[in-house]
C-alpha positions as CSV (number, residue, x, y, z in Angstrom):
1,M,0.0,0.1,0.0
2,E,1.5,3.5,-0.9
3,D,1.7,6.1,1.7
4,H,0.3,9.7,1.4
5,Y,1.3,12.4,3.3
6,F,-0.4,15.8,3.7
7,I,1.5,19.2,5.0
8,A,-1.1,21.7,5.8
9,I,0.7,25.5,6.1
10,A,-1.6,28.3,8.0
11,G,-0.7,31.4,9.0
12,N,-1.7,35.4,9.0
13,I,-1.9,37.2,5.5
14,G,1.9,38.2,4.3
15,V,3.8,35.5,6.2
16,G,5.2,33.6,3.6
17,K,2.7,30.6,3.5
18,T,2.8,30.4,-0.6
19,T,6.6,30.6,-0.5
20,M,6.9,28.2,2.1
21,T,4.6,26.0,0.4
22,R,6.7,26.2,-3.0
23,L,9.8,25.5,-1.3
24,I,8.8,22.8,0.4
25,S,7.0,21.0,-2.5
26,E,10.0,21.7,-4.7
27,K,12.6,20.3,-2.4
28,L,10.2,17.0,-1.9
29,E,9.1,16.7,-5.2
30,W,5.4,16.9,-4.0
31,E,2.6,18.5,-5.8
32,A,1.5,22.0,-4.1
33,Y,-2.1,22.8,-3.6
34,Y,-3.1,26.2,-3.1
35,E,-6.3,27.9,-1.2
36,P,-8.5,29.6,-4.0
37,V,-8.4,33.0,-2.4
38,I,-8.7,35.1,-5.8
39,T,-11.9,33.1,-6.7
40,N,-13.5,33.2,-3.2
41,P,-16.9,35.0,-4.0
42,Y,-17.0,36.4,-0.1
43,L,-13.5,38.0,-0.1
44,D,-14.7,41.6,-0.7
45,D,-17.8,41.2,1.4
46,F,-15.6,40.0,4.4
47,Y,-13.1,42.8,4.3
48,A,-16.0,45.1,4.1
49,D,-18.0,43.8,7.0
50,M,-16.1,41.0,8.8
51,D,-18.7,40.5,11.3
52,R,-21.3,39.4,8.7
53,W,-19.3,37.6,6.5
54,S,-16.8,35.8,8.3
55,F,-18.7,32.4,8.7
56,H,-19.5,32.4,4.7
57,L,-15.8,33.0,3.9
58,Q,-14.8,30.1,6.2
59,V,-17.5,27.8,4.9
60,Y,-16.3,28.4,1.4
61,F,-12.6,27.8,2.3
62,L,-13.7,24.6,4.1
63,S,-15.7,23.5,1.1
64,K,-13.0,24.2,-1.4
65,R,-10.2,22.3,0.7
66,F,-12.6,19.4,1.0
67,E,-12.8,19.1,-2.6
68,I,-8.8,19.5,-2.9
69,I,-8.2,16.4,-0.5
70,R,-11.0,14.4,-2.3
71,T,-9.6,15.0,-5.6
72,V,-5.8,13.9,-4.4
73,L,-7.0,11.1,-2.2
């Protein structure tokens, strides 16, 4: 049976998550998967009214992460 590994990187905006992901994936020769931030339909609304849109934003991110994991495994 083939082993599967999964590394998740989390952090605040601008701390280097994308750079770290790229470096790790290149070093280990793994495929990197990035969170679909630009296509998130709630992002602008979230920054305009965080209290109102934070739940929607997080559910969107969670559902997209789940889709990516399902396609990988």
